[in-house]
C-alpha positions, 0 to 999 in steps of 0.5 A: 424271800425279801425279808430273808435277804435283808436279815442275812445281809444285816447279819453279815454286815454286823459280823464284819463290823464286829470283826473290824471293831475288834481288830481296830481296837487292838492295842498290840497293833501299831496302826500308825506304822503301816502307812510309813512302811507302805513306802519303805524303800525295801518294801518298794524294791520287793514290790518291783521284784515281785512284779518283775518275777510275775511278768517274767514267769508269765511270759516264759510260761505263755511262750513255752505253753504255746509250744507244748499246746501245739505239740499236744494237738499235733499228729506226732505221737512222740510230741504228744507224749512229751507234752503230756509228760511235761504237763503231768510232772510240772502241774502235778508236783507242788510248786514249793517242791519245785522251788526247793528242787531247783534251789538244791539242784547242785546237790546232784549236778554240782557243775556243768561244762565241756572239756576244761571249761566248767561252771558251778551250778551254785553260781549259775542257779541263783535263788532268783533263777531257781524261783523263776524256773519253778514258777515259769515251768509250773505256769507253762504246764498250766498255760499249755492246758488252757491253750490246748483247751482253747484250740480244741474248742474251735469247731472242727467244721471251721477247719473243714470249711477252711480246707474246702476253701483251699487254705493250707494248715498254717493259714487255717491256724492263723486266720481261722482257728487262732482268732477264735481260740484267743477269745477262750484263752485270754480270760483264764490267762488273766486268772493265771496272771493274778494267781502267779502274782500271789504264788510268787510269795512262795519264793520267800522260802529260798530267800529271794528278795520279793515283797514278802521276804522284805516284809519278813526281814523288816519285822525280824528286826523291829518285831512289828509282825502283824503290821508288816504283814498288813503292809504286804497284804495291802500291796498284794491287794492293790496289785491284784485289784488293778489286774482284776480291773484290767481283766474285766475290761479285757473280757468285756472287749472279747465278749461276743457282741449280741444281736440287737433285740427287736422291739416287740411289735404292737398287736392290732386290737380288734 
């Protein structure tokens, strides 16, 4: 077993080294250009916009997802159907289709208003807003299921015990259910945030000036396609690495603390 592990490890390292050697010796890649473009003002603006879009869509998705999860777990059949329909649509339709939908919404709703006051949808739904709505609503559907799963995972006995103690529904939810559900909700929420960061690159299809769009605009002028894609990849990897480290420590702090193990007592030998 040990020799098998050593052999497979050696093969994997050799394959990686061979691939790195091929890429590093490529004469068609100008490696010296990558560090320069990493701090290019256009790239940095794209990084900032990507972070803003990710944070905004996540906050919007979490808030709306909480509301949808409460609707889905309520006793009101109408609210449950509305929440289920929202999740069915926005989680089932591909994200790129949703982006194109919001970007072209003016084709069937050209303007909105009341009376003599009207405003063009093209002026209202800019590429930035179209990308935000698509990402935020898609994330709300996913977060709704995560939050709903966390809420229903709390044992029913906890609710019954709180009711027996005379707590009202709101008090039970805030003091008993929610603290336990948060431990289950936060780790997958971190995964969603990292996924949202990577998914934000899709807004480049509508010309939103995110990190990938800025990289594409630069290599359209200087034809350094691979170099600029490396630049974008390095920034995405750096941000997701920082987010992953934060998620690791968050999960570690939320992990249930185990009871200290007792040391085995020495048996008396006859």
